[in-house]
TIKOL-86837 format. One record per residue (C-alpha): x, y negated, z negated; residue in three letters. Coordinates in steps of 0.2 Angstrom, whole numbers, plus 2048, in hexadecimal, padded with zeros to 3 digits. Layout:
XYZAla/...
REM end
This chain:
1135623E1Met/11E5583EDArg/1285683F0Lys/1185723F4Ile/113565401Phe/124565409Ser/12457840ALeu/113578412Ile/11956A41FAla/128574422Ala/11E584426Val/11257A431Leu/12157343BPhe/12958343DAla/11958A443Gly/11857C450Ser/129582456Met/124594459Met/12559B46AAla/11559E474Glu/1145AC480Ala/1085AB48FVal/1055B949BThr/1025B54AELeu/0F75C24B7Leu/0F25C34CAPro/0E05C64C4Thr/0DF5B54BCAsp/0E35AC4CDVal/0D35A54D5Thr/0DA5994E2Thr/0E45A54EDIle/0DD5B24F8Glu/0E45C44F7Ser/0F05C7505Gly/0F55B5507Ala/1075B150BThr/10759E50ASer/1005924FDGly/10759C4EFLeu/10658F4E2Asp/0FC5914D2Val/0FB58B4C0Thr/0F65984B3Leu/0F65944A0Gln/1005854A3Gly/10E58D4ADVal/1105884BFHis/1155964CALeu/11B5944DCVal/1225A34E6Trp/1275A84F7Gln/11F5B84FDGly/10D5BE4FBAla/0FF5BF4EFPhe/0F45CF4ECTyr/0E55D24E1Asn/0DC5E04E9Asn/0D95F34E5Asp/0EA5F84ECAsn/0F55EB4E4Ser/0F45DC4D8Lys/1055D34D8Asp/10E5C34DBPhe/1195C94E9Arg/12A5C24ECVal/1325C64FCTyr/1455CB4FEAla/1515BC4FDSer/1425B14F6Ser/13E5A84E7Thr/1325A64D9Met/1325964CEThr/1295944BDLeu/1265824B6Thr/11F57D4A6Ala/11C56D49CGlu/12657448DSer/13757E48EAsn/136590495Ile/14059B489Val/13D5AC491Lys/1355B44A0Val/1305C74A1Glu/12A5D04B0Ile/1215E04B2Ala/11F5E84C3Gly/1295F04D1Tyr/1395EC4DBCys/1405F44EALys/1515FE4EBAla/1615F44EAAsn/1575E64E1Phe/1615D74DAThr/15A5C84D0Leu/1625B74CBThr/15C5A84C1Ala/1615964C2Asp/15F5954AFAla/1615A14A1Gly/1685B24A1Glu/1615C24AAVal/1625CF49CThr/1575DC4A5Thr/1555DF4B7Gly/1645D64BFAla/1655E54CBSer/15D5F64CETyr/1656034DAAla/15460C4DDSer/1436064DFAla/13C6044CDThr/12B6014C5Thr/1285FB4B4Lys/1165F74B1Ala/1165F349EAsp/11D5E2497Leu/1235EC488Asn/1305F4494Asp/1325E64A1Pro/13A5E74B2Leu/1425D64B0Ile/1475CB4A1Val/14F5BA4A2Ile/1545B3491Asp/15A5A348AAsn/153598498Ile/14F58948EAsn/14957E49DAla/1395794A3Thr/13B5814B4Thr/1445914B9Val/1465984CBThr/1495AB4CELeu/1505B14DEThr/14C5C34E3Ala/1595CC4EEGly/14C5D94F3Lys/1395D94F1Gln/1315D74E0Leu/11F5DB4DBGln/11C5D14CBAla/10C5D94C4Arg/10D5D04B3Gln/1185C14AEIle/11A5BD49CArg/1215AB498Val/1275A6487Thr/126593485Leu/12C586478Gly/13759146DGlu/146589464Gly/14157845EGly/13A568465Asp/138568478Val/13E559482Glu/12F55148APro/12F55349DThr/12E5434A7Glu/11E5424B2Val/11D5364C1Phe/10E52C4C7Tyr/10B5204D5Leu/10650E4CFThr/1054FD4D6Gly/0F74F14DCSer/0EC5014E0Ile/0EB5044CDArg/0ED4F24C7Asn/0FE4F74C2Trp/0F85044B5Ala/10650B4ABGln/0FC51B4A6Thr/0FA52D4ACAla/0ED5304BAAsp/0EC5414C2Glu/0E65394D2Asp/0F75314D4Tyr/10253E4CCLys/1115444D6Phe/1145574D7Val/1245614DAVal/1295624EDAsn/12E5744EDThr/1365714FFAla/1435654F8Ala/14C5664E8Glu/14B5574DCGly/13C5504E6Glu/12A54D4E2Tyr/11B5494EDMet/10A5414EDLeu/1005454FCGln/0F053E505Gly/0F052D4FCIle/0E5520505Thr/0EE50F505Leu/0EA4FE50CAla/0F54F1514Ala/0FF4E6507Asn/0FC4F24F9Asp/10B4F14EEGlu/1125014E6Leu/11F5084D9Lys/1215194D0Val/12051A4BDIle/1275294B3Gly/12052D4A2Leu/12B536495Val/121537485Gly/11F525480Glu/12D51F48CThr/12851649DLeu/1355164ABAsn/13250C4BBTrp/1385114CCTyr/1405064D2Pro/1434FC4C3Asp/1434E94C2Gly/1394DB4CBGln/1364D64DDGly/1394E84E4Asn/1284EF4E7Asn/1244F94F6Tyr/1174F0501Val/10C4FB50CVal/10C4F651FAla/0FB4FC525Ala/0EB50451FAsp/0EC517520Gly/0EE527517Thr/10052B510Tyr/10B538509Asp/1185314FCIle/12853A4F8Tyr/1315354E9Phe/1435394E2Arg/1465334D0Pro/1595344D3Asp/1575264E0Gly/1615304EDGln/1535304FAGly/15D528508Gly/15E518512Gln/14C519518Asp/14551C507Trp/13F50D4FDHis/14E5094F1Gln/15351B4F3Gly/1445204E8Tyr/1355234F3Phe/130526505Tyr/11E52150BVal/11952B51AAla/109528524Glu/0FE537527Val/0FA53653AVal/0EA54053EPro/0EE54F549Ala/0E754E55BThr/0DB55D55EAla/0E056956CIle/0D6576575Thr/0D6589575Cys/0DD587587Leu/0EB57C581Asp/0F058A574Val/0F4596583Tyr/10158A589Gln/10A58A578Met/118596572Ala/1185A2564Lys/11C599554Gly/11658855AAsp/10B57F54DAla/0F957B551Val/0F656B547Asp/0E356B54CLeu/0D8575557Leu/0C956D55DAsn/0B8573557Asp/0B558555DVal/0A659155BThr/0A75A3555Val/0A25B0561Thr/0A65BF557Phe/0AE5C2546Ala/0B55D253DAsn/0C05D152EGly/0CF5C6531Lys/0CB5C4543Asn/0C05B6549Val/0BD5B455CTrp/0B85A2561Val/0B5598571Val/0B5586575Asp/0B257D586Gly/0C358258DSer/0C6595588Ala/0C45A257BSer/0D05A556DMet/0D45B155ELeu/0D65A954DIle/0DF5B5541Tyr/0DE5B252FPhe/0E85B9520Ser/0D85BF517Ala/0C75C551CAsn/0BA5B7521Thr/0A75B6520Asn/0A65AC531Tyr/0975B153CAla/0935AF54EPro/08D59D551Gly/097595543Asp/0A0585549Val/0B1584542Leu/0BA57353FSer/0CB56F539Gly/0D457F53FIle/0E757E53DAla/0F458B53EGly/103593547Thr/10259B559Val/1065AE559Asp/1065B9568Ile/1035CA562Tyr/1055D956EAsn/1005CC57CGly/0F25C4573Val/0F35B256FThr/0EC5AD55EGlu/0EC59F552Val/0F15A4540Lys/0EC598532Pro/0F459A521Asn/0EA59B511Ala/0EA58850EAsp/0E5585520Gln/0D7592520Ala/0D058A510Ala/0CF579519Ala/0C4580527Ile/0B257A527Val/0A558552EAla/09457F534Thr/08658C539Pro/08058B54BGly/079596559Asp/0835A655EAla/08B5A456FPro/0855B057DAla/0925BD583Ala/09A5B9593Glu/0955C55A1Glu/0A35CE5AAVal/0A35DB5B7Ala/0B55E05B4Ser/0C15DB5A6Val/0D15D35AAAla/0E05CD5A0Ala/0D95BB5A2Ser/0CA5C0598Asp/0D45C3588Val/0CC5BD578Asn/0BB5BB581Lys/0AA5C157ATyr/0A45CB589Ile/0965D658FVal/0975E359DMet/0865E55A4Lys/07E5F55ABGly/08C6015A6Val/0876125ACGlu/08D6235A5Phe/08E6335AFGlu/09163D59FGlu/08C63B58DAsp/099631583Ala/09962A571Ala/0A3620565Phe/0A2629554Ala/09E61D546Asp/0AD61A53BGly/0BA620547Thr/0C4617554Ala/0C461E566Ser/0C4619578Asn/0B861A587Ile/0BC613598Thr/0AE60959FMet/0AE5FF5B0Asn/0C16035B1Gly/0C65FC5A0Val/0C9605590Val/0BC600583Val/0C1604571Arg/0B6604562Asn/0C45FC557Asn/0B65F654BPhe/0B160954ALys/09F60554FAsn/096615554Gly/08B616564Phe/08562456FAla/084622582Phe/07962E58CGlu/07D63459EAla/07362B5ABGly/06E61C5A1Lys/07560B5A2Lys/07B5FF594Tyr/0805EE591Asn/0915EF587Val/0975E157CTyr/0A85DE576Gly/0B75D3574Val/0C65D4580Val/0D85D857AThr/0E85DE581Ile/0F05F057ETyr/1005F4586Gln/0FF5E5592Ser/0EE5EB598Asn/0DD5E3594Pro/0D25ED588Gln/0C15EA580Val/0BD5EC56ETyr/0AC5F356DPhe/09F5E9563Ile/08E5F1568Thr/0845F6577Ala/0715F657DGlu/068601589Glu/0625F9599Val/0515FE59EThr/04A5FE5B0Ala/03C5F25B6Ser/0345ED5C6Ala/03D5DC5C6Ile/04F5E25C1Ser/0575F15BBAsn/0625E75AFThr/0555E05A4Asn/0565E6592Val/0485E9586Asp/04D5DA57BAla/05C5CF579Gln/0635D856AVal/0765DA565Val/07B5E6557Lys/08C5E754EPhe/0945EA53EPhe/09B5DB534Glu/0A45DE523Asn/09C5EF522Gly/08A5E8525Gln/0805EC534Leu/07B5DB53DIle/06E5D954AIle/06C5CA555Ile/05C5C855DLys/0585B8567Asn/0665AF55EGly/0605B454DVal/06B5BF541Arg/0625CD537Tyr/0695DB52CAsn/0635ED52DAla/0545E9522Gln/04E5DB52EGly/0535CD522Ala/05A5BD52AVal/06D5BB526Val/07B5AF52AArg/
REM end
């Protein structure tokens, strides 16, 4: 009987040591928008995936995309034994890994697609580490990633680091609110961001390895003492090699200084590539897909997002940060995916278009109306097709492909946003309304109505209220 129990125990133990394979799919990602090129950091089925490039989950492509000369890092609590990737790589592709052996896909002379994990594009064997970093010489589109975990016997527990001290009554246990995460920007470094601390708080870091507890720094009388109330980012190096300005070489406490908001006019004084830490509150004048035109008390601005938005005219946007870009002469602010997610929108009244008689380069990014535009001959923008019509000496282009017919001898108020094309001002057409004559003025209109398409839906603004084509109020 003892032998039978021993055999059962051996079988159960062997089963606990068997490898587990998990498959990571782009369609399982819910925290990153398709088209994003930053914030590429996700955990799926216990595997933490960080990569440099882009993420796509749309009708055209579904992949974790690693750009040329860029990396993808996979991390798990247990040992990673094997990584297999199905997908596509460009010609002259090469791949290296900092752990294990690349047994398939170390190089491809021609562009290659392998869509099935039964015949993978890339295989890295014998990794036997909790983290592995892959470096792609050319672009890699990882459409499926299979990770084999925990094969080959007991897995050494991974040390996990937490902040403790007087703020936690010197707790020696795990707490997700105080857990350090890997700082992907610095090898061997961890970070804990946005922690609120008070003056005279005392701090240390603990490392938990199974049942073992380590202190950083070890010993007595060497606690870190917070100088002032504030919000802090804490950077930690378990090897104690943080430098002279780090506490005992182990951790650095950096106060988070709130950004000072700047105006849209200030952005025009900045150079391409400059960081906008915080733009003051702005109001949306017009939005179409990734392009959102806004205004504050100083100037108008274009905010260009990495993915389509649902912002509407009148929305007040708070917390905008990003990078200045000057694209074909047009100044814009480009938030990354994380920055875009932090923006707060509050509904408000749609701003009136600024009336201009003629359009100049200084009007770039303005939402404008040219009143009383008269046509000597019939002209039209075909619905669904981009074309140009010159009005008041400026090219008006139906870039948003909104159809409209102008009749000879009639006058119209024409709405649009101003851009630059080949160093000259141009207007992107939004909509128009016919002007009717009256005894008082020949520029009065039948009603204050603006029509335009937004995300494929006809939107009608009448007296500041938004309606759809069926007459229902919408935001």
